[in-house]
C-alpha positions as CSV (number, residue, x, y, z in Angstrom):
1,M,-22.2,18.1,-10.9
2,P,-18.1,18.6,-11.0
3,A,-16.5,18.8,-14.7
4,I,-14.5,16.0,-13.3
5,D,-17.0,13.4,-12.3
6,S,-17.1,12.7,-16.3
7,L,-14.0,11.6,-16.7
8,F,-13.8,9.4,-13.8
9,R,-17.1,7.9,-15.1
10,Q,-15.8,7.0,-18.3
11,M,-12.4,6.0,-17.1
12,I,-14.5,3.7,-14.9
13,E,-16.6,1.9,-17.3
14,Q,-13.4,1.1,-19.2
15,K,-12.0,-0.6,-16.4
16,G,-9.3,1.7,-15.3
17,S,-7.8,2.2,-12.1
18,D,-6.3,5.3,-12.5
19,L,-6.9,8.6,-14.2
20,H,-3.9,10.8,-15.0
21,L,-4.5,14.3,-15.8
22,E,-1.3,16.4,-16.9
23,Q,-1.2,19.9,-18.4
24,G,-0.5,19.8,-22.2
25,Q,-1.3,16.3,-22.8
26,S,-5.1,14.2,-22.7
27,P,-6.3,12.9,-19.9
28,K,-5.0,9.1,-19.9
29,A,-6.2,6.0,-17.7
30,R,-4.6,3.1,-16.7
31,I,-6.3,0.2,-18.0
32,H,-5.2,-3.1,-16.7
33,G,-1.6,-1.8,-15.9
34,E,-1.3,-0.2,-19.2
35,L,-1.5,3.9,-19.8
36,E,-3.9,4.6,-22.6
37,I,-5.7,8.0,-23.8
38,L,-9.2,8.4,-23.2
39,P,-10.7,8.9,-26.2
40,G,-13.0,12.5,-27.2
41,H,-10.8,14.7,-25.1
42,A,-8.2,17.5,-26.2
43,P,-5.1,18.4,-24.6
44,L,-6.0,19.8,-21.0
45,T,-5.0,23.7,-20.9
46,E,-3.8,25.4,-17.5
47,A,-7.2,26.8,-17.5
48,K,-9.1,23.6,-17.9
49,M,-7.3,21.9,-15.3
50,E,-7.7,24.6,-12.7
51,E,-11.7,24.3,-13.9
52,L,-11.1,20.4,-12.9
53,L,-9.0,20.3,-10.1
54,R,-9.9,22.9,-7.9
55,D,-13.5,22.2,-8.0
56,I,-13.3,19.1,-6.3
57,A,-10.2,20.4,-4.3
58,G,-11.8,23.2,-2.6
59,D,-10.1,26.8,-1.9
60,A,-8.4,25.8,1.2
61,R,-6.7,22.4,-0.2
62,W,-6.1,24.3,-3.5
63,E,-4.3,27.1,-1.7
64,R,-2.1,24.2,-0.1
65,Y,-1.7,23.0,-3.5
66,L,-0.2,26.6,-4.9
67,S,2.0,26.8,-2.1
68,T,3.6,23.5,-1.6
69,G,2.8,21.7,-5.1
70,D,1.8,19.0,-3.9
71,L,-1.5,17.7,-2.6
72,D,-3.0,14.3,-0.8
73,F,-6.9,13.9,-0.4
74,A,-9.6,11.5,-1.0
75,Y,-12.6,12.5,-3.1
76,A,-16.2,10.9,-3.4
77,I,-18.9,10.6,-6.1
78,P,-21.8,9.4,-3.9
79,D,-23.2,6.4,-4.8
80,F,-20.5,5.7,-7.3
81,A,-17.0,5.6,-6.3
82,R,-14.2,7.1,-3.8
83,F,-10.8,8.3,-5.4
84,R,-7.7,8.6,-4.0
85,A,-6.3,12.6,-5.7
86,N,-2.5,12.9,-5.8
87,Y,-2.0,16.7,-7.0
88,L,1.6,17.7,-7.7
89,K,3.1,20.7,-10.1
90,H,5.6,19.9,-12.3
91,E,7.8,21.5,-15.3
92,G,5.3,21.6,-17.4
93,G,2.5,22.9,-15.2
94,Y,-0.7,21.1,-13.1
95,G,-0.6,17.1,-13.0
96,A,-2.8,15.1,-10.9
97,V,-3.2,11.3,-10.2
98,F,-6.2,9.7,-9.3
99,R,-6.7,6.0,-8.1
100,V,-10.2,4.2,-7.7
101,I,-10.7,3.0,-3.8
102,P,-12.9,0.1,-4.5
103,S,-16.5,1.0,-2.7
104,K,-16.7,-2.5,-1.5
105,V,-13.6,-3.4,0.9
106,L,-12.9,-6.9,-1.0
107,T,-12.4,-9.7,1.5
108,L,-9.2,-11.9,1.5
109,E,-11.1,-14.5,-0.6
110,E,-11.8,-12.3,-3.0
111,I,-8.2,-10.8,-3.6
112,G,-6.7,-14.3,-4.0
113,A,-4.8,-13.7,-0.8
114,P,-2.8,-16.9,0.5
115,E,-4.2,-18.6,3.4
116,V,-1.7,-17.7,5.4
117,F,-2.6,-13.8,5.9
118,K,-5.5,-15.1,8.2
119,Q,-2.8,-15.6,10.5
120,F,-1.8,-12.1,10.6
121,A,-4.9,-11.4,12.2
122,G,-4.9,-13.5,15.3
123,L,-1.6,-11.8,16.6
124,N,-1.9,-9.5,19.3
125,S,1.0,-7.9,18.8
126,G,4.1,-7.1,16.9
127,L,4.8,-5.5,13.1
128,I,3.5,-6.4,10.2
129,V,4.3,-4.2,6.8
130,V,3.2,-4.8,3.6
131,T,5.6,-3.6,0.9
132,G,5.8,-3.1,-2.9
133,P,5.9,-0.3,-5.5
134,T,3.0,2.5,-6.1
135,G,0.2,0.5,-7.5
136,S,1.0,-2.8,-6.3
137,G,-2.4,-3.1,-4.1
138,K,-0.8,-2.4,-0.7
139,S,-4.0,-0.7,0.5
140,T,-6.6,-3.3,-1.2
141,T,-4.6,-6.3,1.0
142,L,-4.2,-4.1,4.6
143,A,-8.0,-3.6,3.9
144,A,-8.6,-7.4,3.5
145,I,-6.9,-7.9,6.5
146,I,-8.7,-5.4,8.6
147,D,-11.8,-6.3,7.3
148,H,-11.0,-10.0,8.4
149,I,-10.4,-9.2,12.1
150,N,-13.2,-6.6,11.9
151,A,-15.8,-9.1,11.2
152,T,-14.1,-12.1,13.3
153,Q,-13.0,-10.1,16.5
154,C,-13.4,-7.6,19.2
155,R,-10.5,-5.1,18.9
156,K,-10.1,-1.1,18.7
157,I,-8.2,-0.3,15.6
158,I,-7.1,2.9,14.4
159,T,-5.8,3.7,10.8
160,I,-3.6,6.7,10.3
161,E,-3.6,7.7,6.4
162,E,-3.0,10.4,4.0
163,P,-5.7,10.1,2.7
164,V,-8.3,7.8,4.1
165,E,-9.0,4.9,1.8
166,F,-11.1,2.2,2.2
167,V,-13.7,3.1,5.0
168,H,-14.7,0.2,7.6
169,R,-17.6,0.2,9.3
170,S,-17.3,-1.1,12.6
171,Q,-18.5,-4.5,13.0
172,Q,-17.2,-6.8,15.9
173,S,-14.5,-4.4,16.1
174,V,-14.1,-0.7,16.7
175,V,-12.7,1.2,13.6
176,I,-11.2,4.8,14.0
177,H,-10.0,6.2,10.8
178,R,-7.7,9.9,11.4
179,E,-6.7,11.3,8.0
180,V,-3.2,13.2,8.1
181,G,-3.7,16.7,7.6
182,E,-7.0,16.8,8.7
183,D,-7.8,15.1,11.8
184,T,-4.0,14.9,13.2
185,R,-1.2,16.9,12.0
186,S,1.3,14.1,11.2
187,F,1.7,10.3,11.1
188,Q,4.0,10.7,14.2
189,T,1.6,12.8,16.0
190,G,-1.4,10.5,15.0
191,L,0.8,7.5,16.0
192,G,2.0,9.0,19.0
193,G,-1.8,10.2,20.1
194,A,-3.4,6.3,19.2
195,I,-0.3,4.7,21.4
196,K,-2.2,6.4,24.0
197,S,-5.7,5.2,23.2
198,D,-6.1,1.9,24.7
199,V,-6.1,0.8,20.7
200,N,-5.4,-3.4,19.7
201,I,-4.5,-2.4,16.3
202,I,-2.6,0.3,14.5
203,L,-2.6,1.0,10.6
204,V,0.1,2.8,9.8
205,G,-0.5,4.2,6.1
206,E,3.1,5.3,5.1
207,M,6.2,4.4,7.4
208,R,8.1,7.2,5.7
209,D,10.5,8.3,8.2
210,R,12.7,7.9,11.0
211,E,10.2,8.9,13.7
212,T,7.0,7.0,12.4
213,I,9.0,4.0,12.4
214,E,10.2,4.2,15.4
215,L,7.1,4.7,17.2
216,A,5.6,2.1,15.0
217,L,8.3,-0.1,16.7
218,T,7.8,0.8,20.2
219,A,3.9,0.1,20.0
220,A,4.7,-2.8,18.6
221,E,7.0,-3.4,21.8
222,M,4.3,-2.4,23.9
223,G,1.6,-5.2,23.4
224,I,-0.3,-3.5,20.3
225,L,-0.5,-5.1,16.4
226,V,1.2,-2.9,14.2
227,F,0.5,-3.1,10.5
228,G,2.2,-0.6,8.0
229,T,3.7,0.0,4.3
230,L,6.9,0.6,2.7
231,H,7.9,1.2,-1.0
232,T,10.4,-1.5,-1.2
233,N,10.0,-4.8,-3.2
234,S,11.3,-7.8,-1.1
235,A,11.0,-9.0,2.6
236,A,15.4,-8.3,2.8
237,K,15.3,-5.1,1.1
238,T,12.7,-3.9,3.8
239,I,14.7,-4.8,6.7
240,D,17.5,-3.1,5.2
241,R,15.5,0.1,4.3
242,I,13.9,0.4,8.0
243,I,17.8,0.1,9.6
244,D,19.3,2.1,7.6
245,V,16.8,5.3,7.6
246,F,19.0,5.5,11.3
247,P,22.0,7.2,12.2
248,A,24.9,4.6,12.5
249,K,25.2,5.0,16.3
250,Q,21.3,4.0,16.6
251,K,21.2,1.0,14.1
252,N,22.2,-2.0,16.6
253,Q,19.0,-0.9,19.0
254,I,17.3,-0.6,16.1
255,R,18.3,-4.3,14.8
256,S,17.2,-5.6,18.1
257,Q,13.7,-3.7,18.4
258,L,13.1,-5.1,14.8
259,A,14.1,-8.5,15.8
260,N,11.6,-8.3,18.9
261,A,8.9,-6.7,16.9
262,L,8.9,-8.3,13.4
263,K,6.4,-10.8,12.9
264,G,6.0,-10.5,9.0
265,I,6.4,-9.2,5.6
266,V,4.8,-9.0,2.4
267,A,5.9,-7.7,-0.7
268,Q,3.6,-7.7,-3.1
269,Q,3.6,-6.4,-6.9
270,L,0.6,-6.5,-9.4
271,L,1.2,-8.2,-13.1
272,R,-0.8,-8.2,-16.0
273,S,-2.9,-11.6,-16.8
274,A,-1.8,-13.7,-19.3
275,D,-5.2,-12.6,-21.3
276,G,-4.7,-9.2,-20.7
277,T,-8.2,-9.1,-19.0
278,R,-7.2,-8.0,-15.1
279,R,-3.8,-8.0,-12.6
280,W,-2.9,-10.7,-10.3
281,A,-1.0,-10.1,-7.0
282,S,2.0,-12.7,-6.6
283,H,3.5,-12.3,-3.3
284,E,7.0,-12.8,-1.1
285,V,6.1,-14.0,2.3
286,L,8.5,-14.1,5.6
287,L,6.7,-15.0,8.6
288,W,8.5,-15.2,12.4
289,C,10.9,-17.8,13.1
290,Q,13.3,-19.1,15.3
291,A,15.9,-17.8,12.5
292,L,14.6,-14.3,12.3
293,P,15.4,-12.5,15.1
294,G,19.2,-13.8,14.9
295,I,19.5,-12.7,11.5
296,I,18.3,-9.6,11.6
297,R,20.4,-8.7,14.3
298,A,23.3,-9.7,12.6
299,G,22.7,-7.5,9.7
300,E,22.8,-10.8,7.8
301,S,19.3,-10.0,5.4
302,L,20.9,-12.2,2.2
303,K,20.0,-15.4,4.1
304,L,16.3,-14.7,4.1
305,S,15.8,-16.2,0.7
306,S,17.1,-19.3,2.4
307,V,14.7,-19.3,5.0
308,M,11.5,-18.6,3.0
309,Q,12.2,-21.4,0.8
310,M,13.8,-23.8,3.9
311,N,9.9,-23.1,5.4
312,K,7.3,-23.2,2.9
313,G,5.2,-25.6,5.3
314,M,4.7,-22.5,7.3
315,G,3.4,-20.5,4.4
316,M,6.4,-18.5,3.8
317,Q,7.5,-18.1,-0.4
318,T,9.9,-16.0,-2.4
319,M,8.8,-13.4,-4.7
320,D,10.3,-15.5,-7.5
321,D,9.0,-19.1,-6.4
322,A,5.4,-16.8,-6.3
323,L,5.9,-15.8,-9.9
324,L,7.0,-19.2,-11.0
325,E,3.7,-21.1,-9.7
326,M,1.7,-17.8,-11.5
327,V,3.3,-19.2,-15.2
328,K,2.4,-22.6,-14.4
329,A,-1.1,-21.8,-13.5
330,G,-1.5,-19.7,-16.5
331,K,-2.4,-16.7,-15.0
332,V,0.6,-14.4,-16.1
333,T,3.2,-15.2,-19.1
334,L,6.7,-15.8,-18.4
335,E,7.6,-12.5,-20.4
336,A,5.9,-10.6,-17.6
337,A,7.3,-12.8,-14.7
338,Y,10.9,-12.4,-16.2
339,M,10.5,-8.3,-15.6
340,K,9.5,-9.0,-12.4
341,A,11.5,-11.6,-10.9
342,Q,14.9,-11.1,-8.8
343,D,16.8,-14.1,-10.1
344,K,16.0,-13.8,-14.3
345,S,18.0,-16.6,-15.1
346,R,14.9,-18.9,-13.5
347,F,12.6,-17.6,-16.3
348,R,14.7,-17.9,-19.3
349,N,13.3,-20.5,-21.9
């Protein structure tokens, strides 16, 4: 058994979500959103870090890590848990973070997702973007949506991820997982290949560069339903981020493509519960409506807040409205919501 497995088990026993290993420091776990030291462990030396990390990476991946300073892959303890591994080198030496990937894909009901998320599963084409900071639950939300489609519809679904996180067994749909670095060279090549494969739905783990975003928009315009992620914290910033990736001479073309393709944006954040026993997800939801294409083409993303407030009956909501509802329901404290809010004046006593 790899030596690191005991750390994983200890972290999960304490209901942690992430294991943090840094050379020169004791192991830590993120538990209900707070980083805490795992008891009973001395600071990790360089030799100990190499033992822990190299053992599960294997020689080929370890050499790649040493040469590039970064490494992403998935690791599993059979019949126990899977983890998303991220290795990095820094000033202090070796470092790594491992996120728990639940062995069971949670349903939309189990994660408490808004009912409107099921509408995404009924779309035949277009672009849906799920956004939020690292660790906000984007992958869990997307996995729940894909699970709903897989269980209820006959579609061909291809996921392109680095690494593959949630593994879906084909049910009504055919689900194919492709891992960047293992099954395909890059997000761009994987996405380009998927477009040619008679696919209905593509999940792009991260729209991290211009080429990937451009291909995702092209696929959406071609009649494919595309789900992707970005590290933004609002619908308005998501649209601005997509446009800003492109040079000035191309922005009008991309605005037009995005106006035609975009069907929804979900901006997500996780907050510690009021009783400190779990975390709750808060969602900003923007859906397609008649006003949306014109706003995108005109570059008037600041108007989106008003659009979401005027269309609550469709299932839209701003992040601040969602946060206030969670406070009223007693799920989170006013202080926690204040820290995540955009208009903080609404959260002052």
